[in-house]
matplotlib code that plots the C-alpha trace (Angstrom):
import matplotlib.pyplot as plt

x = [65.0, 62.1, 60.0, 61.0, 60.1, 56.7, 55.9, 56.9, 59.3, 59.9, 61.8, 63.5, 66.8, 66.6, 68.9, 67.8, 67.2, 65.0, 63.1, 62.5, 61.1, 58.8, 57.6, 56.8, 54.9, 53.0, 51.9, 51.1, 48.9, 47.1, 46.9, 47.8, 46.2, 48.9, 51.8, 53.7, 57.0, 58.5, 58.0, 59.9, 62.7, 63.0, 63.6, 66.2, 68.0, 67.9, 69.8, 67.1, 67.2, 64.1, 63.9, 63.9, 61.3, 59.1, 59.4, 58.6, 55.6, 54.4, 54.7, 53.0, 50.2, 49.7, 49.5, 47.0, 45.0, 44.8, 44.0, 41.1, 39.9, 40.1, 38.4, 35.7, 34.8, 34.9, 37.8, 38.8, 42.5, 44.1, 43.5, 47.0, 48.6, 48.8, 48.3, 52.0, 51.9, 53.7, 52.4, 50.8]
y = [172.8, 174.1, 174.3, 170.8, 169.6, 171.3, 169.9, 166.3, 165.4, 162.0, 163.6, 166.4, 164.6, 164.1, 161.8, 158.2, 159.0, 162.0, 160.0, 157.2, 159.7, 161.3, 157.9, 157.1, 160.4, 159.9, 156.5, 158.0, 160.6, 158.4, 155.0, 155.4, 152.0, 150.3, 151.8, 149.4, 148.6, 147.6, 151.2, 152.5, 149.9, 151.1, 154.6, 153.4, 151.5, 154.7, 156.5, 158.1, 157.8, 157.2, 160.9, 162.1, 159.4, 160.5, 164.2, 163.6, 161.5, 164.2, 167.0, 164.9, 163.9, 167.5, 168.8, 166.1, 166.9, 170.7, 170.3, 168.0, 170.6, 173.3, 171.0, 169.9, 173.5, 174.6, 177.0, 178.6, 178.8, 182.2, 184.2, 185.6, 182.1, 180.5, 176.8, 176.0, 177.8, 181.0, 184.4, 186.1]
z = [104.4, 106.4, 103.2, 102.2, 105.6, 105.6, 102.2, 102.9, 105.8, 104.3, 101.4, 103.3, 103.7, 107.4, 109.3, 110.3, 114.0, 113.2, 110.5, 113.1, 115.6, 113.0, 111.9, 115.6, 116.1, 112.9, 114.2, 117.6, 115.9, 113.3, 115.0, 118.7, 119.6, 117.5, 119.4, 121.6, 123.2, 119.8, 118.7, 121.7, 121.1, 117.5, 118.8, 121.3, 118.5, 116.4, 119.2, 121.3, 125.1, 127.3, 128.3, 124.6, 123.7, 126.7, 125.8, 122.1, 123.1, 125.5, 122.9, 120.2, 122.5, 123.7, 120.1, 119.2, 122.3, 121.7, 118.0, 118.9, 121.3, 118.7, 116.0, 118.5, 119.3, 115.7, 116.3, 113.0, 112.0, 112.4, 109.2, 109.2, 108.8, 105.3, 104.6, 105.3, 108.7, 107.6, 108.5, 105.5]

ax = plt.figure().add_subplot(projection="3d")
ax.plot(x, y, z, "-o")
ax.set_aspect("equal")
plt.show()
């Protein structure tokens, strides 16, 4: 399942709540200016409580932040990690 998730999470057979959360974090990553209360309400409807939504938003935003720092400074990826994120 991890390999299917890494290749394409949309076809990995995830449950509806997890899919909703990943759709939200993808939107937060790609088009954060389009995120609004309706996105949060969709997550609530999918079964996520406010604490889980907050935590997921924080983790997603932190990873986006730190990746932009690394990209902005030209940090090269570790040479011991392959393109799927596994150690060589």
